[in-house]
C-alpha positions in Angstrom: 0.0 0.0 0.0 2.7 2.5 1.0 4.7 1.6 -2.1 1.7 2.7 -4.2 1.0 6.0 -2.3 4.6 7.2 -1.7 5.6 8.1 -5.4 2.5 10.3 -6.1 2.8 11.8 -2.6 6.5 12.7 -3.1 6.0 14.0 -6.6 3.0 16.0 -5.6 4.9 17.5 -2.7 7.8 18.3 -5.0 5.5 19.9 -7.5 3.7 22.0 -4.9 7.1 23.1 -3.5 8.3 24.1 -7.0 5.1 26.1 -7.6 5.5 27.9 -4.3 9.2 28.6 -4.8 8.5 29.8 -8.4 5.9 32.2 -7.0 3.0 30.6 -8.9 0.8 30.6 -5.8 0.7 34.4 -6.2 -2.2 35.3 -8.5 -0.6 38.8 -9.2 2.5 37.1 -10.6 0.4 35.0 -13.0 -1.6 38.0 -14.1 1.6 40.0 -14.5 2.8 37.3 -17.0 -0.4 37.6 -19.0 -0.1 41.5 -19.1 2.0 41.6 -22.2 1.5 45.3 -22.9 1.7 46.5 -19.3 3.9 45.6 -16.4 5.0 42.2 -17.8 6.5 39.7 -15.3 8.6 37.0 -17.0 8.8 34.7 -14.0 6.2 32.3 -15.3 8.2 31.9 -18.5 11.2 30.7 -16.5 9.0 28.3 -14.5 7.6 26.9 -17.8 11.0 26.7 -19.3 12.3 24.7 -16.4 9.4 22.3 -16.8 10.0 22.0 -20.6 13.7 21.1 -19.9 12.8 18.4 -17.4 10.2 16.9 -19.8 12.6 17.0 -22.7 15.1 14.9 -20.7 12.2 12.6 -19.6 11.1 12.1 -23.3 14.7 11.1 -24.2 14.8 8.4 -21.5 11.3 7.0 -21.9 11.9 5.0 -25.2 14.7 3.2 -23.5 12.6 2.0 -20.6 10.5 -1.2 -20.7 8.0 0.3 -18.3 7.7 3.1 -15.8 9.3 2.7 -12.4 6.0 2.6 -10.5 3.5 1.3 -13.1 3.1 -1.6 -15.5 2.9 0.5 -18.7 3.2 4.1 -19.9 0.0 6.2 -20.5 1.2 8.6 -23.1 -1.1 10.9 -25.1 -1.6 10.6 -28.8 -3.5 12.6 -31.5 -6.7 10.7 -30.9 -6.9 12.3 -27.4 -7.8 15.7 -29.0 -11.5 15.9 -28.6 -13.9 18.8 -28.5 -14.4 18.2 -24.8 -10.6 18.4 -24.1 -10.2 21.5 -26.2 -13.2 23.2 -24.6 -12.0 22.2 -21.1 -8.5 23.6 -22.0 -10.0 26.9 -23.1 -12.1 27.1 -19.9 -9.0 26.3 -17.8 -7.0 29.1 -19.5 -9.8 31.6 -19.1 -10.2 30.7 -15.4 -6.4 30.8 -14.9 -6.2 34.3 -16.4 -9.1 35.6 -14.4 -8.3 34.0 -11.0 -4.5 33.9 -11.5 -4.5 30.4 -10.1 -5.0 26.9 -11.4 -5.6 23.7 -9.4 -2.0 22.9 -8.4 -1.0 26.4 -7.2 -4.5 26.9 -5.8 -4.1 23.9 -3.5 -0.5 24.9 -2.7 -1.7 28.5 -1.9 -4.0 27.0 0.8 -0.9 26.7 3.0 0.4 30.2 2.2 -2.8 32.3 1.9 -5.7 30.1 3.1 -8.4 32.8 3.1 -8.1 33.9 -0.5 -7.1 30.5 -1.9 -10.1 28.8 -0.2 -12.5 30.8 -2.4 -10.7 29.6 -5.5 -10.5 26.0 -4.3 -14.2 25.9 -3.3 -15.2 27.3 -6.7 -12.9 24.8 -8.4 -14.5 21.9 -6.5 -18.0 23.1 -7.3 -17.1 23.2 -11.0 -15.7 19.7 -10.8 -18.9 18.5 -9.2 -21.0 20.3 -11.8 -19.2 18.5 -14.6 -19.7 15.1 -12.9 -23.4 15.7 -12.5 -23.8 16.9 -16.1 -21.8 14.0 -17.5 -23.9 11.5 -15.6 -27.2 13.0 -16.9 -26.1 12.6 -20.5 
């Protein structure tokens, strides 16, 4: 049991710490990145660049591996994964991220740093997730 829980717990903790260290739990920093013609803040570009470098290295190692360290097989996306639902959800995610300055990962990490303001975002996010579940079941 602990063998199954430990890898996602450690990777989630590392991810949250990276978001906090990179300032992504601060909505003003995210909005500053999106303000291209005003007081632009390039911090998010460096955070994204760091993530791209890590993934580029991971993509180089993946073909040489028979299977992931903590799973039986890889679950990699392909072009058939691009659906109207995915694209619509991505657009909604981006709009919400731009308006709130938070997305799910930083929103949850911000609960530790600024619980009062982050809680409003997290409650709204959870309400949206429940709404999607209810609407999908009714179809």
